[in-house]
N, C-alpha and C positions, 0 to 999 in steps of 0.2 A: 385219265379221267379226273372230274374235279368234283367237289361237294358230294351230294347226295348219290351221284353215281358210283361212287367208290364203293366197292364191297369186300370185306374179308371172307373168303370163303373157306369153310371149314376142310381141314384136310381128309382125306377120304379113309385113312385108317383110322380116325378119331370114330370112338363109338359113344364115349359120353363126355359132358358137359358139365362141371361145376359153375354156378354164379354166385358171387358174392351177394348178400343183400343190401345193406345201408349203403348209400352212396353208388350202387349199382343197378339194382332192380327198384329201391323202393328211396324215398328222399323225404326228410322232415319237413312238416309243414305246420307250423310256422318254423323258420330256422331255429336251430338248437339254440341261438344267443337269444335271440326273442322269447324263446318260451323260459329260459331261466331267468331273462330281466323281467318277464310278466309275473314270475313267482316272487321275485323281490319285491315289485311293485304292490303285489297283495298284501305285504307286510311293512307297506309303506316306506320303502327304500328305492330309490330312484337311481338307476344306474346305466351309463352310455353302453348302448348296445356293441360298441367296437371295444370298448373294456372289457364286457362280457366275453364277447368271441376272443381275445387274445388270452383271458384267464382259462377257458374253457380249452383251448386249443394246447396250453401248457400244460395244465394239469392231466386231460385227457392223457397227452403224449406221455408223461412222467410215471403215470399211476399204473404200471403194469405189473408190479412184484406183490404178492401178498405173502403171509406168513405160512403158507403151504409148504409142509416139509419135502413135498416131491420137487420143489424146485420154481423157478421162473416159469411163466406162461401157464402153470398150472391153475386149473379152476374149478369151480361149480357154481351150483345156484349160490349158494351162501357167499361165496367169494365174491361173486358179481355183485350182491347187494352191498355186500362191505364196501366193496370198490366205490361203487355208485354214490353210495354217503358221502365217501371222503372227498369225491370230486366235487359233490354238490356243496359242501362246506368249505372247500377251498375257493370254489368259484364265487360264491355268494357268503363271505365272511360276515357281512353287515347285518344279515337278517336275525331278527332274535331268536325265531323257533327254528331251528336248523331240521327238526324232525318233520314238521309241517312241510316245509320246502321240498325235501326229500320225498315226501310223500307224494304230494303232488306232481312233481315231476316224474316220479318211477310209475305213477298210474298215467299220465300223460302219454309217454313214450312207448306204453304198453297197448295203447288204443290205436285201431288202423286209421281212425279219421284224423292222426296226428302225423298221417304220414301220405305221401301220395306216390303212386306207380308210375314209374318211367313210362313215359307215352309209347318207347318202343318195345318195351319189357312182353307183352301179352303175345303179340304177333311174333316177335323173334322166337320166343320159346314154342310157341304152336308150330310154328314151321320147322322148328328143329326137332320136335317130337313126330310130326308127320314125317320124317325123314326117317325116323326110328332110332333117333338118338336117344340116349336116357339122359335124362338131365335131376340133377339136385342144386339145391341152394347151401351153402357152407357158410356159416358167419359164425362173428365174435360176438354176437347178440346172447341173450340168455334166452330162457323157456317163454318168456313174453312175445318172441316173435312169431310162434304160431298163432297166437290171437289176432296178431297185427296182420300176418298174409292172409287169414281165414277172411277177413274184413276187404281182401282186395278183388274186386270184379274183374272176370278176365284172366287171372293168373291162374288159377287151377293147379294148383302147387301144395297148398296148406296140408292136404292129406296124403302126400306122399312123404317118403323119408326125408328129413331135413337135419341138415348136420350142423349142430348149435354146440359152441365150444364148452359150454356149460356143463352139458350133457356129455360131451366127448372125454371131458376132463383137462384138456389143453386148449390154448387158444392158438389160432394161427401166429406165428409161422412156425409153431412145433411140428417136427415129423409126425406125430401121433395123431395131428388132426389129418394131414395128408393121407396118411394109412385109413383112416377112417372112411374116407369118401373112397378109397380104392374098395374097400370090402363091402361100402352100401352100394357100389354101382358093379361089383363083382368083375372088375377090370383091372389090367395092370396099368399103372403111370402112364405109359407111353401112349395108351389108347385114352388118354383123358386130357380135355381141355380145359383150362381154368379160366374164366373171365371175372376181373374184377378191377377196383380204382385204385387200389392201395400198392404201390410199388414194392413192398417188401411182402407183406400177407399174400398177395393175389398174384405176383409176378415173379420176382426172386424165390420166394420160399418153393411155391409148386416147381418152377425149373430146378432147384435143387433136388428137390425130391423125385425129378424123371418126368414130370409131365409136360404138355405143352401149354402154354400161357398167353392170355393177350390183358394189356393192360388198357382199362376203358380212361380216358380223357389224359392223366399221367404227364401233367403240365411240368413235375418237377423234374421229370425226365428227358425233357425236349432236347438237351444237348446229347443225348446218348442215342445213336442210330441203330443200335443194335435192340434196342426196347421195341417189341412188337405192339402197337397200339391201336386203337380204334376211338373216334370222336364220338360215337353215337351205337348203342347196341344194334341197330338195324343193320351194322355194316357184318354182322355176324351172321351168315346165313350157310346152311347146308351144301356140301357139295352133292352133285347128282349121283355119285357113287355111293355117297354116305349109306343110304337106305338099303343098296345091295348087300353092303359088307356087314350091315347090323343085323340082318335077318337069318 
């Protein structure tokens, strides 16, 4: 089969699914580079979008370690705020008022209108829930995520348990984050499917922890035939047996 006819049926023994948030269920609008460039322009600094994007990707990827005595990947609300202050200052070193740039961007990405819901997200989650599957969102965002999701029409998940790294205490791919998912769902790892767009956080990490996993997109792993991937969220649908197993 080809194109939209291809479907990834959730294995019948799966009882819960954890979806990543950013890059999976929600996407920034405008793009991150555009938002940062606009913040710079408001202070009279004109930067090329591609340069801003390059800087952001470099500093976002490099800034994973804080001074938390618990070690790498440990986090909290305060840690995340410090981290984003550093990222903003490194991406936009030319702006005169770093505090203003940070405050504007922190507020921007905490608003639901700065994000768009993936066109397949609501229908996919509704179908999975109707089949009796337990659903969670598991994200390396911070507490702002709840406000973002609350403003997403059709998602209907903001009032359910959401796993946020700054509240769990560790970011993906730390084992503690995956343990928290099991505790929230009340399921062992082998009964849970993890879905996300990050090869390490949403695929390799969950597999090491004993989950099943599906990578959304995954262009960086196209040469690895062992990676189970989908192009669209709508490719994930319940098995006819799922409802019987979860009742």
